[in-house]
N, C-alpha and C positions, 0 to 999 in steps of 0.2 A: 382565489380561495380566501375566505375571511379567516382572521385569527381564531375566532370562536370555533369555526368548523374544523380548523386544523387541530384545535385542542380536543374537540368532541370525538372526531372520527377515530384517531388511532388510540385514544386513551380510555374511552368509556368502558370497553369490554375486552380484556385480554383474550386472544384467540385460544380455543380449547385444544391445542395440538398436543398429541402425545410425544414422548421422547423419540419414538420411531419416526413420527411425522416430521419432527424437527430435524432429524438426520437427513431425511429425504429432501426437505425444503432447502437445507444448506447446500446439499449436493447439486440440486437440479433447478431450483426456482429463484432463490434470493439473488438480488442484484450484486454484481461484483465490480470492484474498481479496476483501474487500468492495470494493476499488478496481479489481478486474479483473487484478491481478498474479498470476502463477503462484506458488503457495506450497507446492508439494511436488515432490519429485524423482521420476523414473520408479521408482527403487528404493522410495521411500516409497509410491508408488501401488500397486505389487504387494504390498507388505507390508500396506497397508490392506485390499486385497481379500482377501488370504490370511487375515488375522485374522478379518475379518467372516464369511467363508464357513465357516471352521473352527468357529466358535462353535456351529453346529448340532449338533456331536457331543455337547455337554453336555445337549441336550434329551433324549437317549436314555440317556445314562450320565453322571450328575453328576460322577463321578470320571474321565471321559474325559480323555486327554491332548490337549486341543485345541491346546495350544502346539505340540506335535510335529506335529499335523495341519497347522497353519498353516505350519510350516517346510516340510513336504512340498509343500503347495500352492504356496508361494512358489518353491521350487526348480523345480517343474513349469513355472511360468510364466517364471521368470528364465532358464532354459535355452532358452526358446522352443519347448519340446516340445508345449505346449498353451496355448491362450488361450481364455477364455470370450467370449461375445458382448459387443459394445461397452457396452450398459447396465450390465453387471456391472462392467466395468473402470471406468466413469465413476462409478457410484453406490454400490457396495458400501462399507459403512463410513461413508457420508455421510448427511446428513439425509434426502435424497429416498429412497434405499434401494430404488428400483424396478429390478429386475435382469433382467426379461424383455425379449426382443426382439420377440416377435410375439404377437398377440392376434386373436381372431375374435369379432365382436359380432353378435347377431341383429338383423335388420331385418324386422319383421312388417308386415302390410298395414293399418297404421293411422297416423294422424298422431302419436298418442302414442308409439308404438314408434319411428317414424322419427326424431322429434326427441329422444327419449331416447337413441337411438344416436348422434346428432350430438353431444349433450352428453358422452356417455361417450367418443367419439372424441377430443374436445378434452382430456379428462382424461388419456387414455392417451398422446396425442402430447406433452402437456406433461411427462409423466413419462419420455419417452424411448422409447416403444414404437411399433411400426407395427401397422396394423389391416387385417383382411380382412373382407369382407362378401359375402353373397349377396343380390342384389336380386330373386331369383326369386319371392319371396312377394308382391311388390307387384303389384297388379292392373294390367293394361295401359292405355296411353293411350286416352282416350276411353271407358273403361268406366264404367258408372254408379256413383255414390256415393249410396247410399240416404239416409244421414244428412243430406246437404245438397241432395239432388235435383240434384246437379251431375254433372260427369264427372271422372275421374281424369286427372292429367297424366302418369302413367307413371313407370317407375323411373328413366329417364335424367334427368328433371327433378329428382328427389330426389338423384341422385348429384351433381349440380352443387352442391347445398347442402352435401353432405359435402366436396366439393372446395374450396369457398370457406372453410369452417371450417378446413380443414387449412392453407390458405394463410395464415391469420391467426396460426397458432401454430407456432413453431419448437421442435422437441423439446428440452426440457431445456436450451435455449440453445446446444446443440452438434450436434443432429441434426435433419434435416429430417423433416417429416411424410411418411409413406408409406402408401399404401392399395392393397389389392387389391379390385377389383370383379368379381364373377362373376355371370353370368346363364345360366340353363339354356338349352340350344339349343331346347327346346320351349316357351319363353316367347313369347307373341304379338308382343312388341316386339324379338325377337332381331335382326332386320335393321337396326333403328336402332342397337342396341348394337354390332353388328359394325362399323358404319361410323363411329361417333362420333369416333374418333381421326383421321379424315381431316382434321378441323380441329384443327391442333396447338395451338390456343389453348384447347381444351376439355379438361376433366379432366386437367389437367397434373400433379396430385398422385396419380393413380391408374395402376396397372398393371391391364390388363383381360384377363380370360380367359373363354372360352366353356366352360361345363360340357357336355361331350359325353357323351351316354348311349350304352350299348351298342346300344340299339334304333336310335338315329340312325346309328351307325357301320355296323350291319348294313343299314340302308336305303341308305346310301351305296354299299355294296358291291353291293347287288342293284339299284341305280338305282330305288328305290321312293320314293314319297311318305311323309311322316310327319306326325303330328298336332301342332298347336300348341294348348296347353291353358291356359285361363284359371286362374291360381292361386286366384282368389277362390272359384270354385265347382267346379273340375275339369272344366268343360265344354270340349269341343273347339271352337275358334273357326274353324279353317281347316286346310288341309294344304298343305305345301310339298314340292317335290322336294328330297330330301336332298342330292343332288349339287350342285344350284345353291347351296344354302346353304353347303355345304362349300367350293365354289369361291369364294364370296364371302369366307368367312373367310381363305382362302389369299391372295386378291387384296389384301385389306387388310393382312395380315401381310407380304406382299411389299413393299407400299408404305411401311409405317410401322413394322413390327416388332410391331404389335399388331392384333388380340388374340392372345394365346397360347391354348392349349387345355389343359384338364384333363379326364381321364377319370374322371368323378365316381362311376360305379358301381364302378370298380376301387378307388378310394379307400375306398369304403364296405365293400368286401369285406375290406379290411385294417383296418377300424375295430375297435379292441380292446375298446370298450365299447358295443356296439350297443344295450344295454338303456337307455342314456342318451339315445339319439336318433341321427339321421343326420348325417353330415358334409356340409355345404353349401358350405364355403368353405375357403380357405387363408390363410396370412399373405401379406404383399406380394409375396414372390418365388416363391410357389407350392410351396415344398418342405415346408411344415408343415401338413397337413390338421388342422383343429381343430374341435371342437364349439363351439356358441355359448357364449360367456363363458369359453372356455378360453384359456390362455396357455401358452407353452413357452419355456424357457431353453435356449440353444444354446452349443456350444463346439466347438473344432476342434483336431485333432491335426496337428502339423506333420510331414508325411511326409518332407519334405526332410531331417529329422534322424533318420530311421528306417532308415538303411542302415549297413553295416559291411563293408569289404572287398569292395565290389561286389555285395553281397547285401542283401536285406531283413533287418533286425535284428528277427526275430519276437519274441524275448524282450523287447526294449525296448518294442516296440509293445504287447505284451500288458500289460506293467506300466503303461504310460502310459494305456491304455484303462481299467484298473481304477481308477487314481487319479482319472482324469477323471470317471468315473461317480460315484464318491464325492463329488467336488467339485460336480457338477451336481445330484446329489440333495440335497446340503446347501443349494444355492441356493433350492430350492423352499421350504425352511423359514425361511431368513433374509430372503427377499424381502418387500418391502412392496408389497402389491397396490393398484392404483388404485381398485378397487371390490370390495365384499364378495362379489358374485356370481362375480367372476373368482377371488377367493381360494378360495371353496368348490370350484369346478370344478377349478382347478389342483391344489390340495392333494388333492382326491379321486382324481385320476388320476395325478398326479406324473410327467407326461410330461417326458422330457428328450430333447435332440437332439444327440447326439455325432456329429460329422462330421470331415472332413479338409480340409487345405490343403497345398500343396506337392507335389501329385501329379506335375505336369510336371517339377518339379525332381528328384523321386525317379527318374523314368524316365530323365532325363538322366544321373544318377549311375550308373544300372544299365546304361546304353548301349542302351536299348530305345526305339525310335521310337514316339511317341504315335500311337495308332490302329492299330498293327500287331496281328496276332493274339496275339503274346506280351504286349503291353500290355493287351489285353482280358482275356486269361486271368489275368494277375497282378492286375488291378483286381478282378475277381470273387473271386479267392482272398483278396486282402487285405481286402476288405470283409466277406467271409464270416467271416474270422478276427476282425475287429473286432466284428461283430455277436454272434458266439458269446461272445467275452470280455466284452462289455457285458451279455449276458444273465446270465452266471455271476456277474458283479459285482453285478447287480441282485438275483439270487437270494440271494447272500450278505448283502446289506443287508436283504432282506426277512426272513431268518432272525433277524437281530439287531434289527431295527426294526419288523417287520411288513410285510405287503404293502400296496399302495396301497388306500385305503379303499373304492374302488368295484370291488374284485377280484371280489366275489360277483356272478355274472351276466355277467362279462366272458368273453372267449374263453379266458382262462387258467384259468377255473373248471371244471376237469375232474377226474374221479376220479383220485386218486393224483398230481395235478399238484403241482409245487413252487410255493411262493409267489413272487411277483415284486413287486419294489418299485416299478417304473416301467412304466406301461402301454405306453409306447414308449421306445426308447433311442437309436436312430440316425437321423440326418438329414444329408443333404449340403446345407448352407446356404451362402449367399453369405458369403465371407470377405474381401471387398474391402479394408476398412480394417485388419482385424486381420492380414491377410497382408502388408500393408505393414509393420506392427509386427514380424512374424516374419521379414520379408525373404525371402518365399517366393512362389511362384505361387499364384493364387487357386483354392480349392476343387479340383475335378477338371478344371478348364479347361486347355487347352494354353496355353503362354505366348503373350501377345499380340505381344510383340516381344522379341528378344534384347538390344536396346539402345534407349535413347530419351534425349532431352535433357530434363532436368528444370529448370524455372524455380524458383529460390529466391525467397523473399519480397522480398529486396532487389533483385531484377531480374536478378541474375547467373544464368548457366546452368551446369549440371553434367551431365556424361555419366554416365548410369546403365547398367550392364551386368549381365546375369545372372551371378551369381557362379560358377555351375558352368561356363558357357560361357567366362567370363574365365579361369578356372583351367585348363581344357583348352587354350585358345588359348595361354596362357603355356607350358604343359608341352610342347605340340606345336610351339612356335616359330613360329606364324603370327600372333601378336597384334601389333597396331600401332594407333596412334591414328587413322590414316586409315581403316583397315579398320573400326574400331568406329564412326567417324563415318558411313561409308557405310551400315552396317547401321542406325544410328539414323535415317538419312534414308529408310529403307524399302527399301533394296536387298536382294533375297533372297539367301540363302547360295548357292543354285545358280548365281547369276550372278557369284560371286566366286571366281576360279580358285585363289587362295591358300589357300582353305579345303579341307582334305582331303575326299575323297568320303565316308569313313565318318563324319565329323563332320557333314557336310551331312545325311546320312541320319538321324542321331539328333536333332539340334537343329532339329526342325520346329516351326513356329509355327501359330497358329490358321488362317491362310489358306493354309497349305501342304498342307492335307488336304481331302478332299471332305467335304461336310456329313454324309454317312452315317457317317463315322468319329467325328464328334462324338457322334452319336446312339447309336451302338453302345457307346461308352464310358459314356454316361449309363445305358444299359440294363444294362451289366455291373455297375455299382454299385447300380442300383435293385433288382436281383435279391436283394440281401442287405441292404437298408435298410428299416427299419420304416416310416418315413414316406415322403418323396419326395426328389427330387434337383433342386437348382437348377442349371441348366446352360443356356447359350445355344448354339444351333446356328448357327455363323457361315457366311454365304454371301458369295461375291464379288458385286460390284456387277452383273456381267453375268448373274447367275443368273436363271432364269426362274421364273414362277409354278408351272409344272408340277413343277420341282425341289422347291419348297417343299411342294407337295402330296404328293410322294413321301415326304418326311421325316415329314409328319403321319401318313400311312398306316403308315409303318414304325414310328413310335413306338407306335402302337396294337398292331401285331403283335408287337413286341419286349417288351411288358409295361411300358412306361413309364407313369407316372401323369400325365404332362403334358409339354408341350414349349414352348419359347420360341425364336423364331428372330430373327436380325438380319442383314439384307442390307446389306453395306457401303454407306454413303452414303445409305441410305433415309430417315433422319430429318433429314439435312442438306438434301436437295433433293426434297421430296415432291411428286408430281404431285397437283394439286388434284382432289378428287372430292367428291361430295355424297351423302348417304344416299339410297338408292333406295327409292321407294315400293312397288316390287314387285320380286321376285327375277328376275334373268335371269342366264344364264351369264356369268361374269366374262371380260373380254377378255384376250387374251394380253398378259402383262407383260414379254415378252422384251426389248423395246426401251424400255419405260417410257412410250411414248406410242402413241396410236392413229394409224393411217395418215391422212394429210391427204386430204380429199376436196374437191370443188368447193365444197361447202356450208360447209366449215370452213377453207378456205385463207385466209391473212391477206392483207389488201390495205391498204397504207399510206394513211391519211386525209390530205388536204391541210389546211393550217393556215388557218382563217378570219382575217380582219383584226382582229377583235375577240373576245376570250375573257374569261370571268369566272372568278374564283377567290378563294382565301383564302391568307393568309400565316400561318405558324406559327413561333413562336419556340421553339427547343429548346436546352436546356443540354447542352453536350458537353464533353469534355476539352480540346478546342481552342478553347473559348469559345462564345459564343452563335451558333447556326446558324439562319438565317431561311430557311424552306422555303415556296415559293409553288407551290400546286397549281391548275392551270387546267383548265376543262372546256369541251367543245363540246356540241352537242346530243345526241351519242351517249355522253357520259360523260367519264371522265378522259382528258385529252389530253396534258398536258406538265407538267413539274416544273422549277423553277429554284431554285438554292441561292445564298445569300450568307453568307459566313463572317465576320461581325462585323469585328473589327479584324485578325484573323489573315489570313495569305495564304499564298503559296508552296504547298507540297505539299498541305496539308489542303484549301485552297480549290480547287486544281486537281483533286484526286481527287473532291471533292463535285460539281464541275461535270461530270466524266466520268460519274459515276454517274447524275446527273440526265439527261444526254443519252441514256444507254442506256435508262433507264427511260421517258423520253418516246418514244423510238423504238419500244419495245415496246408502249406503250399505243396509239400511232398505227397500229401494225401489227395491232392486235386482241387483244393479250394482256391479260387482266383484271388487276385490281389485286392480288388475293390471292396469286397466284404470286410477284409481286415481294415482297410483304410477307413471305411465307414464306422467300424466299431471303435477304433482308437482315436479318430479325429475329434478334437474338441474336449477330451478329458483334460481338466485343468487343475493346477495347484500353483502355489507361489503367486507370482505377479499376474493380476487379471488381464493386463494388456498384452502379455506375452513377451517373449525374448527374441531378439534378432530380427532380421528382415522378414523371416517367415512368421513372426509373432507366435513362436512356439509356447504352448501353454503348460506342457509337462513332458516328461520323458516319453510317455506313450504317444503323446501328440507329435513329438519330434520324429518318432519312428514312422508314423503315418505320413508325415510331411516328406520325409526322405523317400519313401516308397512312391509317393505321388510324383516327386521330382524325377525319380528314376524311370517311371512309366511315361512321363511327359517332358522329356529333355527340351530345354529352350522355350517351354510354354510359360503361360502366365502363372504366377505364384498362386498356390491354392488358397482359396478364401477360407477362413475359419468361421464356422457357424456354430451357434449354440446347439448342442446335441439334444436339447430339450430337457436335460436333467439338471445341469448346473449352470448358474448364471455366469456369463462371460466376464462380468465386471467385479462381482464380489464372491462368486463360487457357491452361493447358497442355492437352494432348490428353486426351480421354476415351476410355475403353475400354468396349466393350459385352460384358459376360460375366456368367455366373450369373444371367441374367434381370434384370440391373441395369446401371447406368452408374457408372463409377468413374474418378476422377482419381488416379493414383498419385503425383502430386507433393504434393498437399496433403491427400489423404484424403477429398475431397468425394465423396459418393455420393448418387444419386437414390433410393435405397432405405432411407435412414436408417442 
């Protein structure tokens, strides 16, 4: 690197990071010395990335001006016009050098393959990537195993092994392990798979999706049965009514947000290299279908910066797309892959995934309501332009560098066809953390809230307001601290008379629109995207299961490749259910509970004079908490709490919780619903206290009950309840098929 370039790249343009972005950068991205101290600036981070990625130019032309390319890449990122996925920002130009976000690993029907995949998963997570798997090749539970004269434990039991391995490894020290688990709808264990997340303590490091075939969807429409097929030998094991299975998927998604669905046949119709095999799985958020051992590097253009004078700046957008394709193609070459099989497949296909963020902000700037016909039309037009520009950029690179090595036999290998450098080029991926860095809305999601209160690490609170809304409010003269505080508390704009009608119409948020509007936006972008679209369809808490079913059916009809839904509050207060041994039509979920009958009505039990129990000592932020759990002949009866030397508020709150829990038990409510409600409530230290990582006194009570019910078992895993961030305590947002904290950048998808 020349002295001149070293001067130009980091110093020409200071990056436009906001204070919140700088906090997230320091916590998660900037390089640290051997003692854990930050040893680079945000400017130096972008320069490090730009230099490392630009070096690929020299592989194709030894006299290439890689210094100028680095300057261009730096400028692209410093303006916040484009950012690559997090592993590239973290690792480019550093010893680890692993730059890809997503991988798919094969899992075949043998112990050797399964545990080889577990090992490879650990290597990938350690390097900063997320993994996707199809478990559809594993023979069903209780199927015969000829080599041992035993029976198979089935795919879900092996998924738990992957989940445990993921729990042990934190990606690169800065990213969580994340997995996608997929099972075909015609696998004999599909009912168990659909219901597994009804216990929120299971598979906490997995997103789950059912791979729906077109044959299944046609059977749903005709109200036919369909075959379950043993993957070991292709034999039909039984038949199920398709609508019953579809309703079961809907009911579980309504309750927990999972499983999602992917249309696997549709994904394979768009497989650019069918000569190499079929697509069986995707990355953790579902937007990147990949072959076994394939990886993909992602990046996103900030659409919030692609407008001028109230119109889309098409020239700037096209220029940004071309530079971003060059950047991402270079990443394929400078990447250090965790396994030789992954390197061979990734270099062979050279897939890249260029997407967008800031879509909601762009609509705000253009005065177009999200979900309106104008917004859908513009979304399709914009993505079509991006896809066309990306293809032209890939063709230009192929002319200079050659097509991707597996071009022969691919869908592009046609008479008189132009060479293409990258087998796929466009993807709408989650941008949760990088959209914080770019100070824009996530992906193609509507804004979750126009204002929110962000907790800083020192405990102070700051009001964060969408910059476009804040700008309009100032210009139109209705901005005030009290108004913004009311919006941050969740008051909708339509209830605030000081906000003009035309502003209310434009500045809509995720819950201001029907679920169908979310899905139609996803379909608008999917129609011009090579891979798939990561998007959450948000439902209000009062939504019914039938409304979820309507969205699943509409996703199929509109040409989407999959869909993920989230009903507000569903992960915070889940109704307890257990896997069904046989399929039956799902009950209506409109009210969240079944009607009470004489057989199920609760009757309060009287207290005997003598009860037996155990006392558990739990470490909390308020000091030691002693929890006594007593039982009668019918099971758990009551709980008492004693708060060490502390008193006052903490002791009284614990006593109140204990009384309410005791009343619930004596009235016939089981223990698990209480555990689910109290588990994960956090205060004080985000990492938790003691060996059980207790997050609060309420969490301690849930942990003690879990230990009482499972003596000698594994310690209960703490999972985010979906309401509060486990690292900083701020609110979590459900979007892009993922969960994100906008205060500290925590993400459940890596």
